[in-house]
Structures are given as C-alpha cells and as structure tokens.
N, CA, C, O and the ligand as a Tripos MOL2 file, in Angstrom:
@<TRIPOS>MOLECULE
protein
  269   267    68     0     0
PROTEIN
NO_CHARGES

@<TRIPOS>ATOM
      1 N         -21.6380  -11.2830   35.0000 N.3       1 MET1
      2 CA        -20.3780  -10.8940   34.3290 C.3       1 MET1
      3 C         -19.5160  -10.0430   35.2400 C.2       1 MET1
      4 O         -19.9910   -9.0590   35.8070 O.2       1 MET1
      5 N         -18.3030  -10.3990   35.3780 N.am      2 PRO2
      6 CA        -17.3970   -9.5820   36.2170 C.3       2 PRO2
      7 C         -17.1580   -8.2220   35.5860 C.2       2 PRO2
      8 O         -16.9550   -8.0950   34.3790 O.2       2 PRO2
      9 N         -17.1880   -7.2290   36.4260 N.am      3 ASN3
     10 CA        -17.0650   -5.8750   35.9230 C.3       3 ASN3
     11 C         -15.6440   -5.3480   35.9760 C.2       3 ASN3
     12 O         -15.3110   -4.3240   35.3800 O.2       3 ASN3
     13 N         -14.8380   -6.0630   36.6910 N.am      4 ASN4
     14 CA        -13.4820   -5.5530   36.8800 C.3       4 ASN4
     15 C         -12.5140   -6.0110   35.8020 C.2       4 ASN4
     16 O         -11.3450   -5.6260   35.7800 O.2       4 ASN4
     17 N         -13.0380   -6.8520   34.9030 N.am      5 VAL5
     18 CA        -12.1590   -7.3150   33.8350 C.3       5 VAL5
     19 C         -12.4010   -6.4770   32.5770 C.2       5 VAL5
     20 O         -13.5110   -6.4650   32.0450 O.2       5 VAL5
     21 N         -11.4220   -5.8150   32.1270 N.am      6 PRO6
     22 CA        -11.5760   -5.0220   30.9050 C.3       6 PRO6
     23 C         -11.8030   -5.9290   29.7020 C.2       6 PRO6
     24 O         -11.0620   -6.8870   29.4820 O.2       6 PRO6
     25 N         -12.8380   -5.6130   28.9250 N.am      7 ASP7
     26 CA        -13.1290   -6.4760   27.7780 C.3       7 ASP7
     27 C         -12.3850   -6.0380   26.5170 C.2       7 ASP7
     28 O         -12.3830   -6.7220   25.4940 O.2       7 ASP7
     29 N         -11.7640   -4.8880   26.6340 N.am      8 LYS8
     30 CA        -10.9950   -4.4420   25.4710 C.3       8 LYS8
     31 C          -9.5110   -4.4060   25.8200 C.2       8 LYS8
     32 O          -9.0020   -3.4580   26.4180 O.2       8 LYS8
     33 N          -8.8640   -5.4470   25.4310 N.am      9 ILE9
     34 CA         -7.4220   -5.5080   25.6670 C.3       9 ILE9
     35 C          -6.7170   -5.4150   24.3220 C.2       9 ILE9
     36 O          -6.8840   -6.2720   23.4550 O.2       9 ILE9
     37 N          -5.9470   -4.3880   24.1680 N.am     10 THR10
     38 CA         -5.2060   -4.2520   22.9170 C.3      10 THR10
     39 C          -3.8070   -4.8100   23.0880 C.2      10 THR10
     40 O          -2.9490   -4.1970   23.7230 O.2      10 THR10
     41 N          -3.5920   -5.9760   22.5140 N.am     11 PRO11
     42 CA         -2.2710   -6.5820   22.6400 C.3      11 PRO11
     43 C          -1.2590   -5.8430   21.7880 C.2      11 PRO11
     44 O          -1.5770   -5.2850   20.7390 O.2      11 PRO11
     45 N          -0.0590   -5.8590   22.2640 N.am     12 LEU12
     46 CA          1.0030   -5.2190   21.4930 C.3      12 LEU12
     47 C           1.2970   -6.0480   20.2500 C.2      12 LEU12
     48 O           1.5860   -7.2420   20.3300 O.2      12 LEU12
     49 N           1.2180   -5.4040   19.1310 N.am     13 ARG13
     50 CA          1.5360   -6.1320   17.9120 C.3      13 ARG13
     51 C           3.0440   -6.2810   17.7760 C.2      13 ARG13
     52 O           3.8190   -5.3950   18.1370 O.2      13 ARG13
     53 N           3.4250   -7.4230   17.2470 N.am     14 PRO14
     54 CA          4.8560   -7.5800   16.9880 C.3      14 PRO14
     55 C           5.2990   -6.5860   15.9330 C.2      14 PRO14
     56 O           4.6150   -6.3680   14.9320 O.2      14 PRO14
     57 N           6.4330   -6.0010   16.1690 N.am     15 LYS15
     58 CA          6.9130   -4.9970   15.2280 C.3      15 LYS15
     59 C           7.3040   -5.6290   13.9130 C.2      15 LYS15
     60 O           8.0560   -6.6020   13.8620 O.2      15 LYS15
     61 N           6.7800   -5.0590   12.8680 N.am     16 ARG16
     62 CA          7.1130   -5.5690   11.5500 C.3      16 ARG16
     63 C           8.2530   -4.7570   10.9650 C.2      16 ARG16
     64 O           8.3640   -3.5530   11.1920 O.2      16 ARG16
     65 N           9.0870   -5.4320   10.2170 N.am     17 PRO17
     66 CA         10.1380   -4.6800    9.5400 C.3      17 PRO17
     67 C           9.5670   -3.8730    8.3900 C.2      17 PRO17
     68 O           8.5790   -4.2690    7.7710 O.2      17 PRO17
     69 N          10.1890   -2.7490    8.1100 N.am     18 CYS18
     70 CA          9.7710   -1.9010    7.0010 C.3      18 CYS18
     71 C           9.8970   -2.6680    5.6830 C.2      18 CYS18
     72 O          10.9430   -3.2550    5.4060 O.2      18 CYS18
     73 N           8.8430   -2.6670    4.8760 N.am     19 PRO19
     74 CA          8.8920   -3.3970    3.6030 C.3      19 PRO19
     75 C           9.9270   -2.8260    2.6380 C.2      19 PRO19
     76 O          10.3500   -3.4950    1.6950 O.2      19 PRO19
     77 N          10.3220   -1.6000    2.8820 N.am     20 GLU20
     78 CA         11.2730   -0.9680    1.9650 C.3      20 GLU20
     79 C          12.7160   -1.2860    2.3260 C.2      20 GLU20
     80 O          13.5040   -1.6890    1.4700 O.2      20 GLU20
     81 N          13.0520   -1.1040    3.5810 N.am     21 CYS21
     82 CA         14.4600   -1.2230    3.9460 C.3      21 CYS21
     83 C          14.7050   -2.2440    5.0450 C.2      21 CYS21
     84 O          15.8560   -2.5670    5.3380 O.2      21 CYS21
     85 N          13.6390   -2.7600    5.6630 N.am     22 GLY22
     86 CA         13.8140   -3.8070    6.6540 C.3      22 GLY22
     87 C          14.0470   -3.3100    8.0660 C.2      22 GLY22
     88 O          14.2240   -4.1100    8.9850 O.2      22 GLY22
     89 N          14.0480   -1.9980    8.2520 N.am     23 LYS23
     90 CA         14.2070   -1.4660    9.6000 C.3      23 LYS23
     91 C          12.8930   -1.6270   10.3660 C.2      23 LYS23
     92 O          11.8370   -1.7840    9.7530 O.2      23 LYS23
     93 N          12.9480   -1.5910   11.6860 N.am     24 PRO24
     94 CA         11.7120   -1.6740   12.4720 C.3      24 PRO24
     95 C          10.7690   -0.5320   12.1120 C.2      24 PRO24
     96 O          11.1900    0.6180   11.9870 O.2      24 PRO24
     97 N           9.4910   -0.8610   11.9460 N.am     25 SER25
     98 CA          8.5390    0.1430   11.5100 C.3      25 SER25
     99 C           8.2060    1.1110   12.6310 C.2      25 SER25
    100 O           8.2360    0.7610   13.8110 O.2      25 SER25
    101 N           7.8900    2.3280   12.2400 N.am     26 GLU26
    102 CA          7.4480    3.3220   13.2100 C.3      26 GLU26
    103 C           5.9340    3.3950   13.1920 C.2      26 GLU26
    104 O           5.2990    3.2130   12.1530 O.2      26 GLU26
    105 N           5.3730    3.6600   14.3450 N.am     27 ARG27
    106 CA          3.9230    3.6930   14.4390 C.3      27 ARG27
    107 C           3.3400    4.7830   13.5320 C.2      27 ARG27
    108 O           2.2850    4.5950   12.9260 O.2      27 ARG27
    109 N           4.0180    5.8950   13.4450 N.am     28 ALA28
    110 CA          3.5030    7.0250   12.6660 C.3      28 ALA28
    111 C           3.4790    6.7180   11.1730 C.2      28 ALA28
    112 O           2.6800    7.2750   10.4210 O.2      28 ALA28
    113 N           4.3590    5.8330   10.7680 N.am     29 PHE29
    114 CA          4.4570    5.5630    9.3240 C.3      29 PHE29
    115 C           4.1810    4.1080    9.0140 C.2      29 PHE29
    116 O           4.5420    3.6110    7.9470 O.2      29 PHE29
    117 N           3.5370    3.4250    9.9510 N.am     30 TYR30
    118 CA          3.2710    2.0110    9.8190 C.3      30 TYR30
    119 C           2.6820    1.6830    8.4560 C.2      30 TYR30
    120 O           1.8020    2.4100    7.9960 O.2      30 TYR30
    121 N           3.1210    0.6380    7.7960 N.am     31 PRO31
    122 CA          4.1110   -0.3330    8.2700 C.3      31 PRO31
    123 C           5.5390    0.0330    7.8870 C.2      31 PRO31
    124 O           6.4270   -0.8190    7.8830 O.2      31 PRO31
    125 N           5.7520    1.2880    7.5690 N.am     32 PHE32
    126 CA          7.0970    1.6950    7.1570 C.3      32 PHE32
    127 C           7.8670    2.2740    8.3290 C.2      32 PHE32
    128 O           7.3140    2.5010    9.4050 O.2      32 PHE32
    129 N           9.1540    2.5090    8.1040 N.am     33 CYS33
    130 CA          9.9760    3.0070    9.1980 C.3      33 CYS33
    131 C          10.0580    4.5160    9.1730 C.2      33 CYS33
    132 O          10.3870    5.1460   10.1780 O.2      33 CYS33
    133 N           9.7570    5.0930    8.0260 N.am     34 SER34
    134 CA          9.8830    6.5350    7.9180 C.3      34 SER34
    135 C           9.0150    7.0540    6.7830 C.2      34 SER34
    136 O           8.5110    6.2930    5.9560 O.2      34 SER34
    137 N           8.8570    8.3640    6.7690 N.am     35 LYS35
    138 CA          8.0540    8.9860    5.7190 C.3      35 LYS35
    139 C           8.6840    8.7140    4.3580 C.2      35 LYS35
    140 O           7.9980    8.5180    3.3560 O.2      35 LYS35
    141 N           9.9970    8.7090    4.3600 N.am     36 ARG36
    142 CA         10.7250    8.4870    3.1250 C.3      36 ARG36
    143 C          10.3690    7.1390    2.5010 C.2      36 ARG36
    144 O          10.0730    7.0480    1.3100 O.2      36 ARG36
    145 N          10.4020    6.1060    3.3210 N.am     37 CYS37
    146 CA         10.0920    4.7720    2.8130 C.3      37 CYS37
    147 C           8.6370    4.6880    2.3830 C.2      37 CYS37
    148 O           8.3100    4.0110    1.4090 O.2      37 CYS37
    149 N           7.7820    5.3630    3.0940 N.am     38 LYS38
    150 CA          6.3710    5.3670    2.7450 C.3      38 LYS38
    151 C           6.1710    6.0120    1.3810 C.2      38 LYS38
    152 O           5.3800    5.5390    0.5650 O.2      38 LYS38
    153 N           6.8950    7.0940    1.1480 N.am     39 GLU39
    154 CA          6.7720    7.7940   -0.1280 C.3      39 GLU39
    155 C           7.3700    6.9760   -1.2590 C.2      39 GLU39
    156 O           6.8680    6.9950   -2.3830 O.2      39 GLU39
    157 N           8.4270    6.2690   -0.9620 N.am     40 ILE40
    158 CA          9.0240    5.4040   -1.9790 C.3      40 ILE40
    159 C           8.0040    4.3810   -2.4440 C.2      40 ILE40
    160 O           7.8500    4.1250   -3.6380 O.2      40 ILE40
    161 N           7.3200    3.8100   -1.4870 N.am     41 ASP41
    162 CA          6.3150    2.8080   -1.8240 C.3      41 ASP41
    163 C           5.1500    3.4320   -2.5730 C.2      41 ASP41
    164 O           4.6320    2.8560   -3.5300 O.2      41 ASP41
    165 N           4.7410    4.6150   -2.1310 N.am     42 LEU42
    166 CA          3.6370    5.3070   -2.7960 C.3      42 LEU42
    167 C           3.9950    5.6280   -4.2410 C.2      42 LEU42
    168 O           3.1980    5.4170   -5.1550 O.2      42 LEU42
    169 N           5.2050    6.1400   -4.4290 N.am     43 ASN43
    170 CA          5.6410    6.5000   -5.7790 C.3      43 ASN43
    171 C           5.6770    5.2820   -6.6780 C.2      43 ASN43
    172 O           5.3050    5.3530   -7.8490 O.2      43 ASN43
    173 N           6.1210    4.1760   -6.1330 N.am     44 ARG44
    174 CA          6.1600    2.9540   -6.9180 C.3      44 ARG44
    175 C           4.7430    2.5610   -7.3310 C.2      44 ARG44
    176 O           4.4950    2.1330   -8.4590 O.2      44 ARG44
    177 N           3.8440    2.7190   -6.3980 N.am     45 TRP45
    178 CA          2.4480    2.3780   -6.6520 C.3      45 TRP45
    179 C           1.8810    3.2420   -7.7760 C.2      45 TRP45
    180 O           1.2410    2.7440   -8.7020 O.2      45 TRP45
    181 N           2.1310    4.5380   -7.6740 N.am     46 PHE46
    182 CA          1.5930    5.4570   -8.6750 C.3      46 PHE46
    183 C           2.2050    5.2050  -10.0380 C.2      46 PHE46
    184 O           1.4980    5.1640  -11.0450 O.2      46 PHE46
    185 N           3.5190    5.0380  -10.0730 N.am     47 SER47
    186 CA          4.1710    4.8190  -11.3630 C.3      47 SER47
    187 C           3.6880    3.5160  -11.9780 C.2      47 SER47
    188 O           3.5670    3.4040  -13.1980 O.2      47 SER47
    189 N           3.4180    2.5480  -11.1440 N.am     48 GLY48
    190 CA          2.9130    1.2810  -11.6470 C.3      48 GLY48
    191 C           1.4880    1.4100  -12.1510 C.2      48 GLY48
    192 O           1.0780    0.7140  -13.0790 O.2      48 GLY48
    193 N           0.7400    2.3090  -11.5280 N.am     49 ALA49
    194 CA         -0.6590    2.4620  -11.9030 C.3      49 ALA49
    195 C          -0.7870    3.1500  -13.2520 C.2      49 ALA49
    196 O          -1.7520    2.9430  -13.9880 O.2      49 ALA49
    197 N           0.2180    3.9800  -13.5610 N.am     50 TYR50
    198 CA          0.1340    4.7130  -14.8180 C.3      50 TYR50
    199 C           0.5640    3.8550  -15.9980 C.2      50 TYR50
    200 O           0.1310    4.0800  -17.1280 O.2      50 TYR50
    201 N           1.4060    2.8840  -15.7370 N.am     51 VAL51
    202 CA          1.9020    2.0440  -16.8180 C.3      51 VAL51
    203 C           1.0450    0.7980  -16.9220 C.2      51 VAL51
    204 O           1.0930   -0.0830  -16.0640 O.2      51 VAL51
    205 N           0.2740    0.7420  -17.9680 N.am     52 ILE52
    206 CA         -0.5570   -0.4370  -18.1850 C.3      52 ILE52
    207 C          -0.0100   -1.1750  -19.4060 C.2      52 ILE52
    208 O          -0.2390   -0.7520  -20.5390 O.2      52 ILE52
    209 N           0.6960   -2.2520  -19.1870 N.am     53 PRO53
    210 CA          1.3340   -2.9580  -20.2980 C.3      53 PRO53
    211 C           0.3190   -3.6520  -21.1870 C.2      53 PRO53
    212 O          -0.6610   -4.2240  -20.7090 O.2      53 PRO53
    213 N           0.5660   -3.5940  -22.4710 N.am     54 GLY54
    214 CA         -0.2710   -4.3430  -23.4000 C.3      54 GLY54
    215 C          -1.5460   -3.6180  -23.7830 C.2      54 GLY54
    216 O          -2.3950   -4.1640  -24.4880 O.2      54 GLY54
    217 N          -1.6750   -2.3900  -23.3160 N.am     55 ARG55
    218 CA         -2.9110   -1.6780  -23.6400 C.3      55 ARG55
    219 C          -2.7560   -0.9570  -24.9870 C.2      55 ARG55
    220 O          -1.8000   -0.2040  -25.1680 O.2      55 ARG55
    221 N          -3.6560   -1.1700  -25.9090 N.am     56 PRO56
    222 CA         -3.5540   -0.5280  -27.2220 C.3      56 PRO56
    223 C          -3.8420    0.9600  -27.1210 C.2      56 PRO56
    224 O          -4.6740    1.3960  -26.3250 O.2      56 PRO56
    225 N          -3.1470    1.7240  -27.9340 N.am     57 THR57
    226 CA         -3.3670    3.1620  -27.9220 C.3      57 THR57
    227 C          -4.6110    3.4990  -28.7350 C.2      57 THR57
    228 O          -4.8130    3.0160  -29.8490 O.2      57 THR57
    229 N          -5.4150    4.3260  -28.1420 N.am     58 GLU58
    230 CA         -6.6450    4.6820  -28.8490 C.3      58 GLU58
    231 C          -6.4090    5.9720  -29.6310 C.2      58 GLU58
    232 O          -6.6530    7.0720  -29.1360 O.2      58 GLU58
    233 N          -5.9370    5.8130  -30.8460 N.am     59 ASP59
    234 CA         -5.6480    6.9820  -31.6820 C.3      59 ASP59
    235 C          -6.7080    7.1530  -32.7640 C.2      59 ASP59
    236 O          -6.6270    8.0830  -33.5670 O.2      59 ASP59
    237 N          -7.6690    6.2940  -32.7930 N.am     60 GLY60
    238 CA         -8.7230    6.4210  -33.7770 C.3      60 GLY60
    239 C          -8.5390    5.4750  -34.9530 C.2      60 GLY60
    240 O          -9.3710    5.4170  -35.8580 O.2      60 GLY60
    241 N          -7.4200    4.7220  -34.9260 N.am     61 ASP61
    242 CA         -7.1980    3.8190  -36.0480 C.3      61 ASP61
    243 C          -7.5530    2.3780  -35.6810 C.2      61 ASP61
    244 O          -7.1470    1.4300  -36.3530 O.2      61 ASP61
    245 N          -8.3060    2.2420  -34.6210 N.am     62 ASP62
    246 CA         -8.7410    0.8960  -34.2930 C.3      62 ASP62
    247 C          -9.9310    0.4820  -35.1730 C.2      62 ASP62
    248 O         -10.5360    1.3020  -35.8640 O.2      62 ASP62
    249 N         -10.2280   -0.7660  -35.1220 N.am     63 GLU63
    250 CA        -11.2760   -1.2670  -36.0200 C.3      63 GLU63
    251 C         -12.6450   -0.6830  -35.6700 C.2      63 GLU63
    252 O         -13.0170   -0.6190  -34.4980 O.2      63 GLU63
    253 N         -13.3690   -0.2700  -36.6620 N.am     64 PRO64
    254 CA        -14.7290    0.2440  -36.3880 C.3      64 PRO64
    255 C         -15.6570   -0.8960  -36.0130 C.2      64 PRO64
    256 O         -15.4900   -2.0210  -36.4840 O.2      64 PRO64
    257 N         -16.6280   -0.6090  -35.1710 N.am     65 PRO65
    258 CA        -17.5750   -1.6680  -34.7710 C.3      65 PRO65
    259 C         -18.4070   -2.1410  -35.9390 C.2      65 PRO65
    260 O         -18.9470   -1.3310  -36.6910 O.2      65 PRO65
    261 N         -18.5120   -3.4450  -36.0950 N.am     66 SER66
    262 CA        -19.2770   -4.0020  -37.2040 C.3      66 SER66
    263 C         -20.7500   -4.0530  -36.8640 C.2      66 SER66
    264 O         -21.1650   -4.6810  -35.8900 O.2      66 SER66
    265 N         -21.5240   -3.3820  -37.6860 N.am     67 GLU67
    266 CA        -22.9700   -3.4060  -37.4280 C.3      67 GLU67
    267 C         -23.7340   -3.7270  -38.6830 C.2      67 GLU67
    268 O         -24.9630   -3.7910  -38.6580 O.2      67 GLU67
    269 ZN         12.2670    1.8710    5.7410 Zn       68 ZN68
@<TRIPOS>BOND
     1     1     2 1
     2     2     3 1
     3     3     4 2
     4     3     5 am
     5     5     6 1
     6     6     7 1
     7     7     8 2
     8     7     9 am
     9     9    10 1
    10    10    11 1
    11    11    12 2
    12    11    13 am
    13    13    14 1
    14    14    15 1
    15    15    16 2
    16    15    17 am
    17    17    18 1
    18    18    19 1
    19    19    20 2
    20    19    21 am
    21    21    22 1
    22    22    23 1
    23    23    24 2
    24    23    25 am
    25    25    26 1
    26    26    27 1
    27    27    28 2
    28    27    29 am
    29    29    30 1
    30    30    31 1
    31    31    32 2
    32    31    33 am
    33    33    34 1
    34    34    35 1
    35    35    36 2
    36    35    37 am
    37    37    38 1
    38    38    39 1
    39    39    40 2
    40    39    41 am
    41    41    42 1
    42    42    43 1
    43    43    44 2
    44    43    45 am
    45    45    46 1
    46    46    47 1
    47    47    48 2
    48    47    49 am
    49    49    50 1
    50    50    51 1
    51    51    52 2
    52    51    53 am
    53    53    54 1
    54    54    55 1
    55    55    56 2
    56    55    57 am
    57    57    58 1
    58    58    59 1
    59    59    60 2
    60    59    61 am
    61    61    62 1
    62    62    63 1
    63    63    64 2
    64    63    65 am
    65    65    66 1
    66    66    67 1
    67    67    68 2
    68    67    69 am
    69    69    70 1
    70    70    71 1
    71    71    72 2
    72    71    73 am
    73    73    74 1
    74    74    75 1
    75    75    76 2
    76    75    77 am
    77    77    78 1
    78    78    79 1
    79    79    80 2
    80    79    81 am
    81    81    82 1
    82    82    83 1
    83    83    84 2
    84    83    85 am
    85    85    86 1
    86    86    87 1
    87    87    88 2
    88    87    89 am
    89    89    90 1
    90    90    91 1
    91    91    92 2
    92    91    93 am
    93    93    94 1
    94    94    95 1
    95    95    96 2
    96    95    97 am
    97    97    98 1
    98    98    99 1
    99    99   100 2
   100    99   101 am
   101   101   102 1
   102   102   103 1
   103   103   104 2
   104   103   105 am
   105   105   106 1
   106   106   107 1
   107   107   108 2
   108   107   109 am
   109   109   110 1
   110   110   111 1
   111   111   112 2
   112   111   113 am
   113   113   114 1
   114   114   115 1
   115   115   116 2
   116   115   117 am
   117   117   118 1
   118   118   119 1
   119   119   120 2
   120   119   121 am
   121   121   122 1
   122   122   123 1
   123   123   124 2
   124   123   125 am
   125   125   126 1
   126   126   127 1
   127   127   128 2
   128   127   129 am
   129   129   130 1
   130   130   131 1
   131   131   132 2
   132   131   133 am
   133   133   134 1
   134   134   135 1
   135   135   136 2
   136   135   137 am
   137   137   138 1
   138   138   139 1
   139   139   140 2
   140   139   141 am
   141   141   142 1
   142   142   143 1
   143   143   144 2
   144   143   145 am
   145   145   146 1
   146   146   147 1
   147   147   148 2
   148   147   149 am
   149   149   150 1
   150   150   151 1
   151   151   152 2
   152   151   153 am
   153   153   154 1
   154   154   155 1
   155   155   156 2
   156   155   157 am
   157   157   158 1
   158   158   159 1
   159   159   160 2
   160   159   161 am
   161   161   162 1
   162   162   163 1
   163   163   164 2
   164   163   165 am
   165   165   166 1
   166   166   167 1
   167   167   168 2
   168   167   169 am
   169   169   170 1
   170   170   171 1
   171   171   172 2
   172   171   173 am
   173   173   174 1
   174   174   175 1
   175   175   176 2
   176   175   177 am
   177   177   178 1
   178   178   179 1
   179   179   180 2
   180   179   181 am
   181   181   182 1
   182   182   183 1
   183   183   184 2
   184   183   185 am
   185   185   186 1
   186   186   187 1
   187   187   188 2
   188   187   189 am
   189   189   190 1
   190   190   191 1
   191   191   192 2
   192   191   193 am
   193   193   194 1
   194   194   195 1
   195   195   196 2
   196   195   197 am
   197   197   198 1
   198   198   199 1
   199   199   200 2
   200   199   201 am
   201   201   202 1
   202   202   203 1
   203   203   204 2
   204   203   205 am
   205   205   206 1
   206   206   207 1
   207   207   208 2
   208   207   209 am
   209   209   210 1
   210   210   211 1
   211   211   212 2
   212   211   213 am
   213   213   214 1
   214   214   215 1
   215   215   216 2
   216   215   217 am
   217   217   218 1
   218   218   219 1
   219   219   220 2
   220   219   221 am
   221   221   222 1
   222   222   223 1
   223   223   224 2
   224   223   225 am
   225   225   226 1
   226   226   227 1
   227   227   228 2
   228   227   229 am
   229   229   230 1
   230   230   231 1
   231   231   232 2
   232   231   233 am
   233   233   234 1
   234   234   235 1
   235   235   236 2
   236   235   237 am
   237   237   238 1
   238   238   239 1
   239   239   240 2
   240   239   241 am
   241   241   242 1
   242   242   243 1
   243   243   244 2
   244   243   245 am
   245   245   246 1
   246   246   247 1
   247   247   248 2
   248   247   249 am
   249   249   250 1
   250   250   251 1
   251   251   252 2
   252   251   253 am
   253   253   254 1
   254   254   255 1
   255   255   256 2
   256   255   257 am
   257   257   258 1
   258   258   259 1
   259   259   260 2
   260   259   261 am
   261   261   262 1
   262   262   263 1
   263   263   264 2
   264   263   265 am
   265   265   266 1
   266   266   267 1
   267   267   268 2
@<TRIPOS>SUBSTRUCTURE
     1 MET1         2 RESIDUE 1 A MET
     2 PRO2         6 RESIDUE 1 A PRO
     3 ASN3        10 RESIDUE 1 A ASN
     4 ASN4        14 RESIDUE 1 A ASN
     5 VAL5        18 RESIDUE 1 A VAL
     6 PRO6        22 RESIDUE 1 A PRO
     7 ASP7        26 RESIDUE 1 A ASP
     8 LYS8        30 RESIDUE 1 A LYS
     9 ILE9        34 RESIDUE 1 A ILE
    10 THR10       38 RESIDUE 1 A THR
    11 PRO11       42 RESIDUE 1 A PRO
    12 LEU12       46 RESIDUE 1 A LEU
    13 ARG13       50 RESIDUE 1 A ARG
    14 PRO14       54 RESIDUE 1 A PRO
    15 LYS15       58 RESIDUE 1 A LYS
    16 ARG16       62 RESIDUE 1 A ARG
    17 PRO17       66 RESIDUE 1 A PRO
    18 CYS18       70 RESIDUE 1 A CYS
    19 PRO19       74 RESIDUE 1 A PRO
    20 GLU20       78 RESIDUE 1 A GLU
    21 CYS21       82 RESIDUE 1 A CYS
    22 GLY22       86 RESIDUE 1 A GLY
    23 LYS23       90 RESIDUE 1 A LYS
    24 PRO24       94 RESIDUE 1 A PRO
    25 SER25       98 RESIDUE 1 A SER
    26 GLU26      102 RESIDUE 1 A GLU
    27 ARG27      106 RESIDUE 1 A ARG
    28 ALA28      110 RESIDUE 1 A ALA
    29 PHE29      114 RESIDUE 1 A PHE
    30 TYR30      118 RESIDUE 1 A TYR
    31 PRO31      122 RESIDUE 1 A PRO
    32 PHE32      126 RESIDUE 1 A PHE
    33 CYS33      130 RESIDUE 1 A CYS
    34 SER34      134 RESIDUE 1 A SER
    35 LYS35      138 RESIDUE 1 A LYS
    36 ARG36      142 RESIDUE 1 A ARG
    37 CYS37      146 RESIDUE 1 A CYS
    38 LYS38      150 RESIDUE 1 A LYS
    39 GLU39      154 RESIDUE 1 A GLU
    40 ILE40      158 RESIDUE 1 A ILE
    41 ASP41      162 RESIDUE 1 A ASP
    42 LEU42      166 RESIDUE 1 A LEU
    43 ASN43      170 RESIDUE 1 A ASN
    44 ARG44      174 RESIDUE 1 A ARG
    45 TRP45      178 RESIDUE 1 A TRP
    46 PHE46      182 RESIDUE 1 A PHE
    47 SER47      186 RESIDUE 1 A SER
    48 GLY48      190 RESIDUE 1 A GLY
    49 ALA49      194 RESIDUE 1 A ALA
    50 TYR50      198 RESIDUE 1 A TYR
    51 VAL51      202 RESIDUE 1 A VAL
    52 ILE52      206 RESIDUE 1 A ILE
    53 PRO53      210 RESIDUE 1 A PRO
    54 GLY54      214 RESIDUE 1 A GLY
    55 ARG55      218 RESIDUE 1 A ARG
    56 PRO56      222 RESIDUE 1 A PRO
    57 THR57      226 RESIDUE 1 A THR
    58 GLU58      230 RESIDUE 1 A GLU
    59 ASP59      234 RESIDUE 1 A ASP
    60 GLY60      238 RESIDUE 1 A GLY
    61 ASP61      242 RESIDUE 1 A ASP
    62 ASP62      246 RESIDUE 1 A ASP
    63 GLU63      250 RESIDUE 1 A GLU
    64 PRO64      254 RESIDUE 1 A PRO
    65 PRO65      258 RESIDUE 1 A PRO
    66 SER66      262 RESIDUE 1 A SER
    67 GLU67      266 RESIDUE 1 A GLU
    68 ZN68       269 GROUP 0 **** ****
C-alpha cells in the first residue's frame, strides 16, 4: 500500500441554500445561513411539537374501561 496517498480526503460539500431564506448556508449554522434562521426553524419545530391535532382532551370524562 502506498503511504504517500492520504486515505482521508474530505471533499468540499456543495453549499446548500438556507432552508429558511435561500441564502448560502454558513458552516457555523449549517444548514442555515444564520442563527436567526436556525432559531426560526427550531421555533417552528417546537410549536409544531406542542400542537397535536385530533388528540382528545383527558379531562376525566372519557369512557371508563369496560371490565
Ligand atoms: Zn437563512
């Protein structure tokens, strides 16, 4: 095996546009272009996680288990 050939070559990835605004992404905030866009996406994620559509409210008036 040749020793002079580096076996770990990290190719440059093509720059992806920011999913939020379409600007070129920054490495620090990848895949976003800025902290702001990253937070926008995070907030959307969290707000979506809290809203579960179609879920019945458990107030105690649901049907009792039949035994
Ligand atoms: Zn952006």
